[in-house]
C-alpha positions as CSV (number, residue, x, y, z in Angstrom):
1,X,72.5,100.2,101.6
2,X,75.9,102.0,101.8
3,X,78.8,99.7,100.9
4,X,82.2,101.3,101.9
5,X,85.4,99.9,100.3
6,X,87.6,100.5,103.3
7,X,88.1,102.9,106.2
8,X,89.8,105.9,104.8
9,X,91.2,107.6,107.9
10,X,90.6,108.2,111.6
11,X,90.7,111.7,113.3
12,X,91.3,111.9,117.0
13,X,91.3,114.8,119.4
14,X,94.5,115.4,121.5
15,X,95.5,117.8,124.2
16,X,98.8,118.9,122.7
17,X,99.4,118.5,119.0
18,X,103.2,118.8,119.2
19,X,103.5,116.2,121.9
20,X,101.2,113.8,120.0
21,X,103.0,114.4,116.7
22,X,106.3,113.4,118.4
23,X,104.7,110.2,119.8
24,X,103.1,109.2,116.5
25,X,106.3,109.9,114.5
26,X,109.0,108.8,116.9
27,X,107.3,105.9,118.6
28,X,104.7,104.7,116.0
29,X,106.8,105.6,113.0
30,X,104.1,107.4,111.1
31,X,105.1,110.0,108.5
32,X,103.7,113.6,108.6
33,X,101.8,114.2,105.4
34,X,100.5,117.7,106.2
35,X,100.0,120.2,109.0
36,X,97.1,122.6,109.2
37,X,96.7,125.8,111.2
38,X,99.1,124.6,113.9
39,X,96.3,122.5,115.4
40,X,96.0,119.5,113.1
41,X,98.5,117.0,111.8
42,X,97.8,114.4,109.1
43,X,99.9,111.1,109.1
44,X,100.3,108.2,106.8
45,X,101.7,104.8,107.5
46,X,102.6,104.1,103.9
47,X,102.8,105.9,100.5
48,X,99.7,104.0,99.2
49,X,97.4,106.3,101.2
50,X,97.1,110.1,101.5
51,X,96.7,109.8,105.3
52,X,95.2,107.2,107.6
53,X,95.3,109.2,110.9
54,X,94.9,112.9,111.8
55,X,95.1,114.5,115.2
56,X,93.3,117.7,116.2
57,X,94.3,119.8,119.2
58,X,91.6,120.7,121.7
59,X,93.7,121.9,124.7
60,X,95.4,120.8,127.8
61,X,92.3,121.0,130.0
62,X,90.3,118.4,127.9
63,X,89.1,115.3,129.6
64,X,90.8,112.1,128.8
65,X,89.3,108.9,127.4
66,X,86.7,107.3,129.6
67,X,86.2,103.5,129.4
68,X,82.6,104.0,130.8
69,X,81.5,106.2,127.9
70,X,80.6,105.5,124.3
71,X,83.4,106.3,121.9
72,X,86.6,104.9,120.5
73,X,88.0,101.9,122.4
74,X,91.2,101.6,120.4
75,X,92.8,101.9,117.0
76,X,94.8,99.0,115.6
77,X,97.9,99.0,113.4
78,X,99.0,95.9,111.6
79,X,102.7,94.9,111.7
80,X,104.4,92.6,109.2
81,X,105.0,89.8,111.7
82,X,106.2,88.7,115.2
83,X,109.7,90.1,114.7
84,X,108.2,93.6,114.1
85,X,105.9,93.1,117.1
86,X,109.0,92.3,119.2
87,X,110.8,95.3,117.9
88,X,107.7,97.5,118.7
89,X,107.7,96.2,122.2
90,X,111.4,97.3,122.6
91,X,110.6,100.7,121.3
92,X,107.6,101.0,123.6
93,X,109.7,100.0,126.7
94,X,112.7,102.2,125.7
95,X,110.4,105.2,125.3
96,X,108.4,104.7,128.6
97,X,105.2,104.2,126.7
98,X,102.3,102.9,128.8
99,X,101.3,99.3,128.1
100,X,97.6,98.6,128.5
101,X,97.8,94.9,127.9
102,X,98.7,91.9,125.8
103,X,96.2,90.3,123.5
104,X,96.0,86.7,122.3
105,X,93.4,86.3,119.6
106,X,94.2,82.8,118.3
107,X,96.9,83.2,115.6
108,X,96.9,87.0,116.0
109,X,98.8,88.7,118.8
110,X,98.3,92.3,119.9
111,X,100.3,94.7,122.1
112,X,98.0,97.4,123.5
113,X,99.7,100.7,124.3
114,X,98.7,104.2,125.3
115,X,99.4,107.5,123.5
116,X,100.2,110.6,125.5
117,X,96.5,111.3,126.0
118,X,95.6,107.8,127.1
119,X,94.2,106.7,123.7
120,X,94.6,103.0,123.4
121,X,96.5,101.6,120.3
122,X,96.8,98.0,119.3
123,X,99.9,96.9,117.5
124,X,99.2,93.5,116.1
125,X,100.6,90.8,113.9
126,X,99.5,87.4,112.5
127,X,101.6,84.8,114.1
128,X,100.1,81.3,113.6
129,X,103.4,79.7,114.8
130,X,102.7,81.3,118.3
131,X,99.0,80.5,118.5
132,X,99.3,78.6,121.8
133,X,102.0,80.9,123.4
134,X,100.8,84.0,125.3
135,X,102.1,87.3,123.8
136,X,103.2,88.5,127.2
137,X,105.5,85.4,127.6
138,X,106.9,86.0,124.1
139,X,107.7,89.6,124.7
140,X,108.8,89.6,128.3
141,X,110.0,86.1,128.8
142,X,107.6,85.7,131.7
143,X,104.8,83.2,131.8
144,X,101.5,84.4,133.1
145,X,101.8,82.0,136.1
146,X,105.3,83.2,136.7
147,X,104.2,86.8,136.5
148,X,101.4,86.2,138.9
149,X,103.9,84.6,141.4
150,X,106.2,87.7,141.1
151,X,108.8,85.9,139.0
């Protein structure tokens, strides 16, 4: 039996490496560790890893993610707490990033966003103090009932 210690990194295909690099550095706050051949960029979220994400350019005509096909559903990045998740929501809104949804997983809350190619990313934090409060209400100030009624 193989027994990995942890996931080392994830490599995703993107249409435009420069556009995606800008998103992953300016919106997600990742640091560029290395660039290769003008078609790949390696990022790290902290200095304890060489890289945890890489992007590889395949061209503007490439098909986007398809929810009806086997493949990556989303990647998830852990934040330090609810304050960072609130700050992330502001960055997302200020930069016009697409929001795919709000996740409530007990004491873990997740904001689902879309990168420039439609790849889904979860930004999540442990928040036991908000276990019974929907994340959408925390971030937008609107309750689900109020949002459904157009409030």
